[in-house]
C-alpha positions as CSV (number, residue, x, y, z in Angstrom):
1,M,-3.3,47.5,-1.2
2,F,-2.4,46.4,2.3
3,T,-4.2,43.8,4.3
4,D,-6.2,44.6,7.4
5,P,-4.4,43.5,10.6
6,V,-7.5,43.5,12.8
7,K,-9.5,41.4,10.3
8,N,-6.6,39.0,10.0
9,L,-6.0,38.7,13.8
10,K,-9.8,38.1,14.3
11,Q,-9.6,35.2,11.8
12,F,-6.5,33.9,13.8
13,G,-8.6,33.8,16.9
14,L,-6.4,35.5,19.5
15,K,-7.7,35.2,23.1
16,E,-7.3,37.9,25.7
17,D,-4.8,35.9,27.9
18,M,-2.5,34.7,25.1
19,I,1.3,35.3,24.8
20,V,2.0,36.4,21.2
21,A,5.2,37.2,19.3
22,D,5.2,39.4,16.2
23,L,8.4,38.5,14.4
24,G,9.7,41.2,12.1
25,A,7.3,43.6,13.8
26,G,8.3,46.7,11.7
27,T,6.4,49.7,13.0
28,G,3.8,47.7,14.9
29,F,1.2,47.1,12.1
30,Y,0.2,43.8,13.9
31,S,1.8,44.3,17.3
32,I,-0.4,47.1,18.4
33,P,-3.8,45.6,17.4
34,A,-2.6,42.2,18.8
35,A,-1.8,43.9,22.2
36,Q,-5.3,45.5,22.2
37,M,-6.8,42.0,21.7
38,V,-4.8,40.2,24.4
39,L,-5.1,42.7,27.2
40,K,-4.6,40.0,29.9
41,G,-1.7,38.5,27.9
42,K,1.5,39.8,26.4
43,V,2.8,40.7,23.0
44,Y,6.5,40.6,22.1
45,A,7.4,42.8,19.1
46,I,10.7,41.5,17.7
47,E,12.5,43.7,15.3
48,V,16.1,44.0,14.1
49,Q,15.8,47.8,13.5
50,D,15.9,49.8,16.7
51,D,14.3,52.8,14.9
52,F,11.2,50.8,14.2
53,L,11.1,49.7,17.9
54,G,11.1,53.4,18.9
55,I,8.1,54.0,16.7
56,I,6.3,51.0,18.3
57,R,7.2,52.3,21.8
58,N,5.6,55.6,20.9
59,K,2.4,53.9,19.6
60,V,2.3,51.8,22.8
61,K,2.5,54.9,24.9
62,D,-0.2,56.7,22.9
63,A,-2.5,53.7,23.1
64,G,-1.9,53.3,26.8
65,L,-0.9,49.7,26.5
66,D,1.2,47.9,29.1
67,N,1.3,44.4,27.7
68,L,3.6,45.0,24.7
69,N,7.4,44.4,25.0
70,C,9.7,45.6,22.3
71,I,12.8,43.4,21.7
72,L,15.8,44.2,19.5
73,G,16.4,40.7,18.1
74,D,17.4,38.6,15.1
75,I,14.6,36.3,14.0
76,E,17.0,34.4,11.8
77,K,19.1,33.0,14.6
78,I,18.2,30.3,17.2
79,G,17.7,32.3,20.4
80,G,17.8,35.5,18.4
81,T,14.3,36.5,19.5
82,K,15.4,36.5,23.2
83,I,12.2,34.7,24.1
84,G,12.3,31.6,26.2
85,D,11.6,28.1,24.9
86,G,8.0,27.0,24.5
87,I,6.3,30.0,26.1
88,V,4.4,31.6,23.2
89,D,0.9,30.7,22.2
90,A,0.8,32.4,18.9
91,V,3.3,33.9,16.4
92,I,2.6,36.5,13.8
93,V,4.7,36.4,10.6
94,S,3.5,39.2,8.2
95,N,5.3,40.3,5.0
96,I,8.6,39.0,6.3
97,I,9.3,35.5,5.1
98,S,10.2,36.8,1.6
99,Q,12.9,39.0,3.3
100,V,14.4,36.3,5.5
101,K,17.6,34.9,4.1
102,D,17.6,31.7,6.2
103,Q,14.0,30.5,6.2
104,D,15.0,27.2,7.9
105,K,16.6,28.9,10.9
106,F,13.7,31.4,11.0
107,V,11.1,28.6,11.2
108,E,13.2,26.7,13.7
109,E,13.2,29.8,16.0
110,I,9.4,30.0,15.7
111,G,9.2,26.3,16.7
112,R,11.5,26.9,19.6
113,I,9.5,29.7,21.2
114,L,6.1,28.2,20.5
115,K,4.3,25.9,22.9
116,N,3.2,22.5,21.7
117,R,0.1,23.0,19.5
118,G,1.0,26.7,19.3
119,R,-0.2,28.5,16.1
120,V,1.4,30.7,13.4
121,L,-0.4,33.3,11.4
122,L,1.6,33.6,8.2
123,I,0.8,36.4,5.8
124,D,2.8,37.4,2.8
125,W,2.6,39.0,-0.6
126,S,0.9,36.9,-3.3
127,E,2.4,36.5,-6.7
128,E,-0.5,38.5,-8.2
129,S,0.5,41.7,-6.3
130,P,1.7,44.5,-8.5
131,L,4.3,45.3,-5.9
132,I,6.2,42.1,-6.7
133,N,7.7,43.6,-9.9
134,S,8.0,47.2,-8.8
135,K,9.2,47.1,-5.2
136,L,9.8,43.5,-4.1
137,K,12.5,41.5,-5.7
138,T,11.4,38.1,-4.6
139,V,8.3,36.4,-3.2
140,I,8.0,33.2,-1.3
141,T,4.9,31.6,-2.7
142,K,2.2,30.1,-0.5
143,D,3.2,26.6,-1.6
144,K,6.9,27.2,-0.9
145,A,6.1,28.8,2.5
146,L,3.9,25.8,3.4
147,K,6.7,23.3,2.5
148,I,9.3,25.2,4.6
149,F,7.0,25.1,7.6
150,E,5.9,21.5,7.1
151,S,9.6,20.4,6.8
152,K,10.0,21.8,10.4
153,G,7.1,19.9,11.9
154,F,4.2,22.3,11.4
155,I,0.9,21.3,10.0
156,F,-1.5,23.4,7.9
157,E,-4.7,24.3,9.8
158,R,-6.5,26.6,7.3
159,D,-6.3,29.6,4.9
160,I,-7.6,33.0,5.9
161,N,-9.0,35.7,3.7
162,T,-6.4,38.4,3.4
163,E,-7.5,40.3,0.2
164,V,-6.1,40.1,-3.3
165,H,-2.4,41.2,-2.7
166,H,-1.6,38.7,0.0
167,Y,-2.0,35.1,1.0
168,G,-2.6,34.0,4.6
169,M,-2.7,30.7,6.5
170,I,-2.6,29.4,10.0
171,L,-0.1,26.6,10.9
172,I,0.2,24.5,14.0
173,K,3.3,23.3,15.8
174,E,2.7,19.6,15.8
175,K,5.5,18.6,18.2
């Protein structure tokens, strides 16, 4: 039912010295494998729930990683990630855009922290997922997500294969 973070990150093309931000990191489903791929770089796991950050910290300790920073932050506010302007090479947005109330501010914050030509891995639930009716109240379709990002100066690079219950795409910060 869930998509494979390692498979998706490999398609994203992370390099070992990149700076990566996982926005809405949850319990580290993407943060931990990303940190294992960018051992000479850094991963910022941004989460609004401190309990989830505690879980990530424990996973980081167990994995012996020293390149993952947990940040209690608000991804829907400009400056809410507490990451500096234009320092991130890649942003991971997984299963979060449907939960974000202010998608415009969210995408603006992504644009603020990304370097020029920085990339976004966007993964979310597809309309075909059986979870849409049972657990999730709303879904942001792939087309709607793309329009939100394009309205903020991002360009579509390509789709990735995320399995049946999700869609995935890579976007580039154009400016």
